[in-house]
VOFI-402156 format. One record per atom (N, C-alpha, C): residue number from 1; residue in one letter; atom name; x, y, z. Coordinates in steps of 0.001 Angstrom, whole numbers, plus 500000, padded with zeros to 6 digits. Layout:
% residues N
    k  r   a       u       v       w
  NUM  A  CA       X       Y       Z
...
% end
This chain:
% residues 117
    k  r   a       u       v       w
    1  M   N  426642  238175  571692
    1  M  CA  426449  237732  570323
    1  M   C  425092  238204  569811
    2  G   N  425050  238634  568570
    2  G  CA  423797  239045  567967
    2  G   C  422937  237852  567598
    3  R   N  421643  238047  567688
    3  R  CA  420723  236954  567353
    3  R   C  420296  236997  565904
    4  F   N  420549  238120  565214
    4  F  CA  420085  238268  563839
    4  F   C  421224  238770  562966
    5  G   N  421004  238722  561670
    5  G  CA  421965  239281  560728
    5  G   C  423144  238364  560460
    6  H   N  424236  238958  559956
    6  H  CA  425400  238184  559528
    6  H   C  426047  237411  560665
    7  E   N  426078  237980  561855
    7  E  CA  426702  237284  562981
    7  E   C  425945  236001  563314
    8  A   N  424630  236059  563315
    8  A  CA  423827  234867  563584
    8  A   C  424006  233846  562470
    9  L   N  424045  234302  561212
    9  L  CA  424249  233397  560090
    9  L   C  425614  232731  560186
   10  D   N  426644  233487  560551
   10  D  CA  427971  232904  560702
   10  D   C  427972  231796  561751
   11  R   N  427305  231997  562883
   11  R  CA  427239  230962  563911
   11  R   C  426499  229739  563390
   12  Q   N  425426  229956  562649
   12  Q  CA  424639  228848  562112
   12  Q   C  425465  228012  561141
   13  R   N  426346  228641  560400
   13  R  CA  427141  227954  559383
   13  R   C  428404  227310  559943
   14  Q   N  428631  227363  561228
   14  Q  CA  429828  226789  561824
   14  Q   C  429432  225764  562879
   15  P   N  429346  224485  562476
   15  P  CA  428885  223446  563392
   15  P   C  429693  223356  564692
   16  R   N  430986  223694  564665
   16  R  CA  431766  223619  565902
   16  R   C  431193  224543  566962
   17  L   N  430805  225751  566567
   17  L  CA  430233  226681  567532
   17  L   C  428902  226167  568061
   18  L   N  428112  225572  567189
   18  L  CA  426838  225024  567631
   18  L   C  427041  223824  568544
   19  A   N  428015  222990  568226
   19  A  CA  428288  221830  569074
   19  A   C  428710  222285  570461
   20  Q   N  429460  223352  570523
   20  Q  CA  429887  223873  571820
   20  Q   C  428689  224361  572628
   21  S   N  427637  224761  571961
   21  S  CA  426451  225221  572681
   21  S   C  425424  224094  572836
   22  L   N  425879  222847  572650
   22  L  CA  425059  221639  572788
   22  L   C  423977  221529  571727
   23  S   N  424160  222189  570623
   23  S  CA  423237  222085  569503
   23  S   C  423818  221130  568474
   24  R   N  422989  220720  567543
   24  R  CA  423443  219878  566440
   24  R   C  423136  220609  565149
   25  S   N  424139  220810  564335
   25  S  CA  423961  221499  563071
   25  S   C  423818  220477  561952
   26  A   N  422720  220542  561241
   26  A  CA  422493  219640  560116
   26  A   C  422778  220379  558823
   27  C   N  423261  219638  557839
   27  C  CA  423554  220218  556534
   27  C   C  422734  219525  555471
   28  D   N  422543  220209  554383
   28  D  CA  421796  219692  553250
   28  D   C  422513  220150  551999
   29  A   N  422891  219223  551157
   29  A  CA  423638  219563  549953
   29  A   C  422852  220469  549012
   30  D   N  421530  220530  549179
   30  D  CA  420706  221369  548314
   30  D   C  420541  222791  548847
   31  A   N  421042  223047  550043
   31  A  CA  420861  224375  550649
   31  A   C  421928  225335  550147
   32  P   N  421529  226369  549433
   32  P  CA  422520  227332  548953
   32  P   C  423025  228199  550094
   33  D   N  424221  228703  549932
   33  D  CA  424808  229594  550923
   33  D   C  424707  231017  550392
   34  P   N  423921  231854  551037
   34  P  CA  423722  233207  550526
   34  P   C  424983  234065  550551
   35  Q   N  426010  233681  551315
   35  Q  CA  427238  234463  551366
   35  Q   C  428359  233844  550555
   36  G   N  428078  232760  549843
   36  G  CA  429072  232149  548981
   36  G   C  430138  231355  549713
   37  H   N  429802  230770  550873
   37  H  CA  430770  229986  551640
   37  H   C  430589  228505  551346
   38  G   N  431169  228033  550290
   38  G  CA  431133  226605  549997
   38  G   C  429740  226116  549680
   39  D   N  429346  225018  550315
   39  D  CA  428090  224363  549976
   39  D   C  426919  224832  550828
   40  G   N  427088  225868  551571
   40  G  CA  425988  226361  552385
   40  G   C  426041  225880  553811
   41  C   N  427121  225206  554180
   41  C  CA  427168  224669  555528
   41  C   C  428469  224962  556258
   42  F   N  429572  224928  555587
   42  F  CA  430867  225011  556257
   42  F   C  431787  226051  555651
   43  R   N  432639  226584  556482
   43  R  CA  433732  227438  556000
   43  R   C  435017  226645  555960
   44  D   N  435347  225937  557009
   44  D  CA  436574  225145  557088
   44  D   C  436271  223904  557917
   45  P   N  435565  222940  557338
   45  P  CA  435067  221827  558139
   45  P   C  436132  220802  558490
   46  D   N  435985  220209  559631
   46  D  CA  436693  218995  559980
   46  D   C  435929  217887  559252
   47  P   N  436599  216969  558548
   47  P  CA  435878  215954  557759
   47  P   C  434875  215127  558562
   48  E   N  435236  214720  559762
   48  E  CA  434305  213930  560565
   48  E   C  433110  214764  561008
   49  E   N  433348  216022  561287
   49  E  CA  432271  216944  561661
   49  E   C  431302  217128  560489
   50  A   N  431843  217261  559287
   50  A  CA  431004  217405  558098
   50  A   C  430163  216152  557877
   51  L   N  430776  214977  558032
   51  L  CA  430044  213726  557856
   51  L   C  428891  213619  558863
   52  R   N  429153  213948  560121
   52  R  CA  428096  213910  561131
   52  R   C  426980  214905  560814
   53  A   N  427347  216085  560314
   53  A  CA  426339  217100  560012
   53  A   C  425393  216627  558907
   54  Y   N  425915  215904  557929
   54  Y  CA  425078  215427  556828
   54  Y   C  424338  214137  557161
   55  T   N  424767  213406  558188
   55  T  CA  424159  212111  558493
   55  T   C  423419  212135  559832
   56  E   N  424144  211970  560922
   56  E  CA  423517  211909  562242
   56  E   C  422714  213157  562574
   57  H   N  423287  214317  562334
   57  H  CA  422591  215552  562693
   57  H   C  421411  215824  561768
   58  G   N  421529  215404  560515
   58  G  CA  420393  215528  559601
   58  G   C  419225  214686  560060
   59  A   N  419511  213454  560483
   59  A  CA  418454  212580  561002
   59  A   C  417860  213167  562280
   60  Y   N  418704  213700  563144
   60  Y  CA  418235  214308  564394
   60  Y   C  417304  215485  564110
   61  S   N  417666  216301  563107
   61  S  CA  416843  217472  562791
   61  S   C  415466  217081  562274
   62  Q   N  415343  215850  561777
   62  Q  CA  414055  215345  561296
   62  Q   C  413328  214524  562356
   63  G   N  413930  214393  563527
   63  G  CA  413341  213569  564578
   63  G   C  413421  212089  564263
   64  A   N  414379  211706  563419
   64  A  CA  414475  210322  562963
   64  A   C  415785  209659  563387
   65  E   N  416435  210187  564429
   65  E  CA  417735  209649  564831
   65  E   C  417656  208204  565309
   66  G   N  416489  207714  565636
   66  G  CA  416340  206322  566063
   66  G   C  416271  205336  564915
   67  V   N  416079  205834  563687
   67  V  CA  415937  204923  562547
   67  V   C  416928  205176  561412
   68  K   N  417595  206334  561419
   68  K  CA  418570  206602  560358
   68  K   C  419621  207595  560850
   69  G   N  420640  207792  560020
   69  G  CA  421686  208737  560366
   69  G   C  423012  208088  560712
   70  R   N  423005  206765  560915
   70  R  CA  424232  206033  561228
   70  R   C  424198  204688  560501
   71  L   N  425367  204152  560205
   71  L  CA  425443  202797  559673
   71  L   C  425477  201853  560869
   72  D   N  424337  201265  561144
   72  D  CA  424206  200383  562296
   72  D   C  423110  199361  561983
   73  A   N  423196  198183  562565
   73  A  CA  422201  197128  562326
   73  A   C  420799  197641  562619
   74  G   N  419891  197395  561685
   74  G  CA  418500  197777  561857
   74  G   C  418163  199203  561463
   75  M   N  419169  199992  561096
   75  M  CA  418939  201393  560719
   75  M   C  418737  201480  559203
   76  L   N  417943  202465  558779
   76  L  CA  417796  202754  557358
   76  L   C  419062  203444  556875
   77  A   N  419447  203179  555639
   77  A  CA  420649  203838  555132
   77  A   C  420670  203855  553616
   78  D   N  420994  204984  553050
   78  D  CA  421383  205104  551657
   78  D   C  422892  205297  551713
   79  I   N  423621  204581  550864
   79  I  CA  425075  204541  550987
   79  I   C  425724  204876  549651
   80  A   N  426761  205696  549717
   80  A  CA  427598  205973  548552
   80  A   C  428997  205460  548867
   81  V   N  429583  204701  547941
   81  V  CA  430934  204166  548101
   81  V   C  431839  204917  547129
   82  F   N  432873  205534  547668
   82  F  CA  433764  206355  546857
   82  F   C  435106  205672  546633
   83  S   N  435852  206150  545665
   83  S  CA  437132  205563  545281
   83  S   C  438259  205909  546242
   84  R   N  438007  206752  547224
   84  R  CA  439013  207074  548239
   84  R   C  438316  207366  549554
   85  D   N  439087  207354  550626
   85  D  CA  438564  207653  551953
   85  D   C  438384  209165  552068
   86  L   N  437155  209621  552113
   86  L  CA  436873  211054  552141
   86  L   C  437284  211708  553459
   87  L   N  437489  210926  554494
   87  L  CA  437889  211484  555784
   87  L   C  439385  211776  555858
   88  T   N  440181  211130  554991
   88  T  CA  441630  211334  555055
   88  T   C  442216  211965  553797
   89  A   N  441464  212005  552710
   89  A  CA  441975  212540  551444
   89  A   C  442077  214063  551479
   90  E   N  442955  214591  550681
   90  E  CA  443095  216037  550525
   90  E   C  441872  216574  549776
   91  P   N  441362  217738  550161
   91  P  CA  440178  218292  549485
   91  P   C  440329  218395  547972
   92  G   N  441479  218812  547492
   92  G  CA  441685  218916  546044
   92  G   C  441579  217571  545355
   93  D   N  442093  216522  546002
   93  D  CA  441997  215178  545435
   93  D   C  440552  214709  545387
   94  I   N  439798  215041  546427
   94  I  CA  438388  214645  546452
   94  I   C  437646  215298  545292
   95  L   N  437857  216583  545113
   95  L  CA  437132  217309  544064
   95  L   C  437578  216923  542667
   96  N   N  438858  216634  542483
   96  N  CA  439392  216420  541133
   96  N   C  439512  214973  540707
   97  D   N  439596  214053  541672
   97  D  CA  439949  212692  541276
   97  D   C  439242  211625  542117
   98  T   N  438011  211854  542495
   98  T  CA  437278  210867  543274
   98  T   C  436001  210486  542529
   99  R   N  435755  209184  542463
   99  R  CA  434561  208698  541778
   99  R   C  433620  208032  542765
  100  C   N  432358  208119  542476
  100  C  CA  431376  207328  543220
  100  C   C  431341  205969  542529
  101  E   N  431763  204932  543241
  101  E  CA  431840  203595  542653
  101  E   C  430548  202803  542803
  102  M   N  429798  203094  543859
  102  M  CA  428536  202378  544068
  102  M   C  427593  203245  544889
  103  T   N  426295  203143  544573
  103  T  CA  425265  203820  545356
  103  T   C  424182  202808  545681
  104  I   N  423808  202775  546960
  104  I  CA  422766  201866  547434
  104  I   C  421637  202712  548013
  105  L   N  420429  202551  547468
  105  L  CA  419243  203266  547943
  105  L   C  418176  202260  548330
  106  D   N  417630  202417  549509
  106  D  CA  416579  201512  549988
  106  D   C  416984  200047  549865
  107  G   N  418256  199741  550120
  107  G  CA  418736  198365  550086
  107  G   C  419026  197807  548705
  108  R   N  418876  198621  547666
  108  R  CA  419137  198161  546286
  108  R   C  420309  198917  545703
  109  I   N  421171  198210  544978
  109  I  CA  422278  198864  544273
  109  I   C  421683  199550  543051
  110  V   N  421810  200862  542999
  110  V  CA  421265  201624  541875
  110  V   C  422370  202166  540968
  111  H   N  423605  202097  541430
  111  H  CA  424754  202489  540610
  111  H   C  425918  201623  541003
  112  D   N  426557  200972  540003
  112  D  CA  427747  200161  540246
  112  D   C  428705  200427  539100
  113  L   N  429741  201163  539363
  113  L  CA  430698  201568  538345
  113  L   C  431343  200373  537657
  114  F   N  431462  199258  538365
  114  F  CA  432183  198110  537834
  114  F   C  431292  196962  537381
  115  S   N  429984  197184  537364
  115  S  CA  429080  196105  536921
  115  S   C  429183  195921  535417
  116  A   N  428777  194765  534948
  116  A  CA  428871  194424  533523
  116  A   C  427744  195061  532723
  117  N   N  426808  195735  533358
  117  N  CA  425646  196297  532641
  117  N   C  426052  197430  531785
% end
């Protein structure tokens, strides 16, 4: 395998290959993909793999896996609640017909679709 160029970039963008090599691939929604492959992280992601890449692996890449990256007692968490289960929904349904119903940041509700405000 090449260490540089398109082949290396392809390996970096495929968390399954990195997981097989005992690495953890983190994703960032703000990271552009120079080759135009989706959001800069995946070509054909498994939903649970994508969730781990944005949460647990992101925390690990920051050296913060002991305090964030999972929904667990005592852990820091920003939470988004969606109108459907993103792990089981069809991708087209997620993109076309899914709403963020609530967002919690630093323990405070900052968006509530159904609040009276």
